[in-house]
C-alpha positions, -999 to +999 in steps of 0.1 A: -207+092+575-219+108+543-224+095+507-192+118+498-169+099+524-177+069+520-172+072+480-141+089+487-131+059+502-142+029+476-126+055+450-093+056+465-092+018+472-099+013+436-067+035+420-046+016+448-058-016+432-054-007+400-019+008+409-006-026+424-020-046+395-048-068+416-080-079+405-092-049+379-126-063+378-127-058+412-111-025+411-137-015+385-167-025+403-155-003+439-151+029+414-187+022+397-201+019+432-181+050+443-195+070+412-233+056+421-232+066+453-222+099+448-253+102+424-276+088+449-304+111+463-304+092+497-281+093+520-268+054+518-260+050+558-299+051+568-302+020+546-300-019+553-271-041+542-294-060+517-308-028+501-273-012+500-264-042+478-294-041+460-286-005+445-279-006+409-238-004+403-233-016+435-238-053+442-225-077+466-187-071+472-190-031+468-219-031+494-199-052+519-172-026+517-197-001+525-213-019+555-177-019+569-170+013+563-202+025+579-194+002+609-156+009+610-154+042+599-126+030+573-119+003+553-088-023+567-082-031+531-077+006+518-057+012+553-033-022+543-027-002+503-018+029+516+006+017+540+025-007+512+023+023+485+052+048+484+041+084+493+058+097+460+032+076+445+002+090+470+013+127+462+010+123+424-025+110+424-034+137+444-025+164+419-057+174+398-052+170+363-031+139+360-045+109+345-026+080+370-042+050+351-014+059+319+017+062+345+009+024+362+034+010+348+060+032+358+045+035+394+048-004+392+084+001+381+095+029+408+080+006+434+097-026+428+129-004+428+125+009+458+116-026+472+150-035+475+162+000+491+130+000+518+142-036+529+171-019+540+159+008+555+131-013+577+158-033+590+172+001+599+146+017+616+139-020+634+174-018+652+171+014+660+131+011+674+146-018+693+175+004+707+150+032+717+127+010+732+155-006+753+166+030+764+131+038+776+126+006+795+156+012+814+152+050+821+117+041+828+100+070+811+079+071+783+098+090+752+080+117+728+105+112+705+093+082+695+062+102+685+052+116+652+025+125+629+023+123+590+006+145+561-030+137+554-041+120+525-057+131+502-049+168+507-066+187+493-098+169+498-141+177+503-154+158+526-128+133+544-092+125+545-067+102+568-042+110+591-015+083+602+004+086+634+023+070+660+017+072+696+041+058+724+030+034+750+017+047+781+013+082+770-017+108+770-020+114+732-044+142+716-048+153+679-056+191+683-074+207+645-076+243+647-083+271+619-053+284+604-051+319+610-074+327+639-061+293+657-095+287+669-100+249+680-123+230+657-119+199+676-096+178+701-090+139+689-077+118+718-054+089+703-049+053+717-011+041+717+005+027+691+013+034+654-023+038+639-044+062+615-080+082+617-102+093+590-112+127+599-146+140+587-143+172+578-178+175+556-192+202+585-167+228+581-160+255+555-136+248+528-100+269+538-069+254+554-065+241+586-037+228+613-041+197+630-016+192+659+000+161+679+004+166+717+016+138+740+015+143+777+003+183+769+036+186+750+030+199+714+050+172+689+042+188+653+019+200+636+006+195+596-016+219+571-044+203+555-072+221+531-108+218+524-118+225+490-160+226+485 
């Protein structure tokens, strides 16, 4: 993973911590670390954990997060923040030219107002999920109707982006990335069963529009578009 992909995750984590009103000092340190990594003359992936933490502008806390990204490919804390942040807020953060820091109080208020509604919706979803699961078990088959793939974030992106999806238990699932227009397959990514997400590294791809499709047992379930900027 290159420096820009690592910096993208740290920068996103810092922004989401700001929005959720979490530890502003630590959020600032992650933001500074992201900026520092982007300006480094060498790839940070080749350094030891001790040398990473010793770099001016990074430090121990951000250093540990960088090591986690290098070892796991993504930050667990970032996944948690993304999962509890409304889609509309995430989309607003992705709009160029918007100073999201001025909108933080508005975002937080909107999130609080949505919280109660979300609780009711979650209960409804849980009931429906249990019903579908029971029907699936009683029929003895895997239902592709429980499969889904979500819009990647950020989008557009420069180096890496996160794609979340849901895959039914016992199914053979893949995400196929192809070039928009030509349909040329760029990459096929096998998936594990259960709700999850992955970080797609587009650093080696040319700028442009790409589609990614979820296939369950050879059947195309859904497709989304993503854009790479340079």
